[in-house]
C-alpha positions in Angstrom: -1.6 18.0 -14.0 -3.0 20.1 -11.1 -2.7 18.7 -7.5 -5.1 19.8 -4.8 -4.4 20.2 -1.1 -4.1 17.3 1.3 -7.7 17.6 2.5 -9.4 17.6 -0.9 -10.1 15.1 -3.5 -9.3 15.4 -7.2 -12.7 15.2 -8.8 -11.5 16.3 -12.3 -9.5 13.1 -12.6 -11.4 10.8 -10.3 -8.6 10.4 -7.8 -9.3 10.1 -4.0 -6.2 11.9 -2.6 -7.3 11.2 1.0 -6.9 13.4 4.1 -3.5 13.4 5.8 -3.7 12.3 9.5 -7.4 11.4 9.3 -7.2 8.0 10.8 -4.8 9.1 13.6 -7.2 12.0 14.4 -10.1 9.6 14.5 -8.3 7.2 16.8 -7.4 10.1 19.1 -11.0 11.1 19.3 -12.1 7.5 20.0 -9.5 7.1 22.7 -10.3 10.4 24.3 -14.0 9.6 24.4 -13.2 6.2 26.0 -11.0 7.9 28.6 -13.8 10.3 29.4 -16.2 7.4 30.0 -13.7 5.6 32.3 -13.1 8.7 34.3 -16.8 9.3 34.8 -17.3 5.7 35.8 -14.5 5.9 38.4 -14.9 9.5 39.8 -18.4 10.6 38.8 -19.4 13.3 36.3 -18.3 16.4 38.3 -15.1 15.0 39.7 -14.1 13.5 36.4 -13.8 16.9 34.8 -11.6 18.1 37.6 -9.3 15.1 37.3 -9.0 15.6 33.5 -8.2 19.3 34.0 -5.4 18.4 36.4 -4.0 15.2 34.7 -4.8 16.0 31.1 -5.2 13.3 28.5 -3.5 9.9 28.9 0.0 9.9 27.3 -1.1 7.0 24.9 -4.0 9.1 23.8 -2.0 12.3 23.3 0.5 10.3 21.2 -2.3 9.8 18.6 -3.0 13.5 18.5 0.7 14.3 18.0 1.0 11.7 15.3 -2.0 13.0 13.5 -0.7 16.6 13.6 2.6 15.5 12.3 1.0 13.7 9.3 -1.1 16.8 8.6 2.0 19.0 8.6 3.9 16.7 6.3 1.0 16.2 4.0 0.3 19.9 3.6 3.9 20.8 3.1 4.5 18.1 0.5 1.3 18.9 -1.4 2.2 22.5 -1.6 5.8 21.7 -2.7 4.7 19.2 -5.4 1.8 21.2 -6.9 1.7 20.1 -10.5 4.8 18.0 -10.4 3.1 14.8 -9.3 0.4 13.2 -7.1 0.5 12.6 -3.4 -2.0 10.3 -1.7 -2.6 10.5 2.0 -3.6 8.0 4.8 -4.0 4.8 2.8 -5.2 1.5 4.2 -3.4 -1.8 3.6 -6.0 -4.4 2.8 -5.9 -7.3 5.3 -3.9 -5.2 7.8 -4.6 -2.7 10.6 -1.6 -0.7 9.5 -1.8 2.3 7.1 0.6 4.2 4.9 0.9 7.9 5.8 1.7 9.2 2.3 2.4 7.9 -1.2 4.0 10.3 -3.7 4.0 9.5 -7.4 6.4 11.8 -9.2 8.7 11.6 -12.3 11.4 9.9 -10.3 9.1 7.1 -9.2 6.9 6.1 -6.2 7.8 7.2 -2.7 6.3 5.5 0.3 6.5 7.9 3.2 6.0 7.2 6.9 5.8 10.3 9.2 7.4 10.2 12.7 7.0 13.0 15.2 10.0 12.4 17.5 12.2 14.8 19.4 15.9 14.6 19.7 18.8 14.1 17.2 18.5 11.6 14.4 21.7 9.8 13.6 23.3 6.7 12.2 25.4 4.5 14.5 26.9 1.1 14.2 26.0 -1.6 16.6 27.2 -5.2 17.1 30.7 -6.7 17.6 33.8 -6.3 15.5 32.8 -8.9 13.0 29.1 -8.2 12.9 28.7 -4.4 12.9 25.4 -3.2 11.5 24.2 0.3 10.7 21.4 1.4 13.1 19.0 4.3 13.4 19.1 6.3 16.7 16.8 9.1 17.7 17.3 11.0 20.9 19.9 8.4 21.9 17.5 5.4 21.5 17.8 2.7 19.0 14.9 3.1 16.6 16.1 0.7 13.9 12.8 -1.2 14.2 11.1 1.6 12.3 13.1 0.7 9.2 11.5 -2.7 8.8 8.0 -1.3 9.0 8.4 1.2 6.2 10.4 -1.3 4.1 7.5 -3.7 4.4 5.1 -1.0 3.2 7.3 -0.5 0.2 7.2 -4.2 -0.7 3.5 -4.2 -0.3 3.1 -1.2 -2.7 5.5 -2.9 -5.1 3.1 -5.8 -5.5 0.7 -3.3 -7.0 3.0 -1.1 -9.1 5.2 -3.9 -10.4 9.0 -3.8 -11.0 9.0 -1.0 -13.5 8.7 2.3 -11.6 11.5 3.0 -9.1 10.2 2.8 -5.6 11.7 4.4 -2.4 10.8 3.9 1.2 11.1 7.0 3.4 11.0 7.8 7.1 10.2 11.5 7.4 10.9 13.0 10.9 9.0 16.0 12.2 10.5 18.2 14.9 13.6 16.1 15.2 17.2 17.5 15.3 19.9 16.9 12.8 23.7 17.4 12.7 25.1 20.5 11.0 26.1 18.6 7.9 23.5 15.9 7.9 19.9 16.3 6.7 19.3 12.9 5.3 20.5 9.3 5.8 20.1 6.1 4.0 20.0 3.0 6.2 19.1 -0.5 4.8 17.8 1.2 1.6 15.4 3.4 3.6 15.7 7.2 3.2 15.7 8.9 6.6 15.1 12.6 6.3 12.9 15.6 7.1 10.3 17.6 5.2 12.4 20.1 3.2 15.0 17.6 1.9 12.3 15.2 1.0 10.3 17.8 -0.9 13.5 18.7 -2.9 14.1 15.0 -3.6 10.5 14.6 -4.9 11.3 17.1 -7.6 14.1 15.0 -9.1 13.8 14.0 -12.7 13.0 10.4 -13.7 11.4 8.1 -16.2 7.7 8.8 -15.4 5.7 11.3 -17.5 2.3 12.8 -16.7 0.3 10.0 -18.2 2.2 7.2 -16.3 2.1 9.2 -13.1 -1.7 9.6 -13.3 -2.1 5.9 -14.3 0.0 4.7 -11.4 -1.8 7.1 -8.9 -5.1 5.7 -10.0 -4.0 2.1 -9.6 -2.5 2.8 -6.1 -5.5 4.8 -5.0 -7.8 1.9 -5.7 -5.5 -0.7 -4.2 -4.9 1.3 -1.0 -8.2 3.1 -0.1 -8.1 6.3 1.9 -9.7 6.6 5.4 -13.4 7.4 5.0 -14.0 10.4 7.2 -17.8 10.3 6.6 -18.1 6.7 7.8 -15.3 6.9 10.5 -13.8 3.7 9.1 -11.8 2.5 6.2 -13.7 1.2 3.2 -13.1 -2.4 2.2 -10.8 -2.8 -0.7 -12.5 -3.8 -3.9 
């Protein structure tokens, strides 16, 4: 079962693999164009270019570019790592929601829902709360980022509604450019795997109950239920 790169479809098997980071890139371009219009309205055409050259893009706009680049890196890395071992779908929409799923890997060990985060600083697990109510928490660069866990966990539950209870399903936060302790490369907090690209790629090669036929069937079902971003239309297609 040959798997193509993150920016190509799979015409031989009718699968739309999607393009990693496509929707984030499109949102960056939309915001950048809007920022340019606002600067021209405020400063005039000539002065607007000077202001942009000095101040650069707005931080909220740059965040979308960074996020899209992170998704592209993870998508390309995992696609190369998997090759013929499974199928990885990129940038999937969730019908009825403005959210999207960065990557969905369907491999022998099951279905992996992957959310890419491009944060700097050390990733670590801490415990918060009082003596009788201590809870594990995710910290990145000294800030409590536990809220990220609920988002990817919800994505996992949404995908499970399509796949059913049979295939094992794991939810993953994959950090790009973050720092890790000497002996820590992956964490599990509230059933969410928190890791980086290389450990994740190795985990995706684990053995499991799914064969080539069931992987392809699951990938087809998931691809239809969660359409990819349509780069030609600049918007997501409606779910069938």
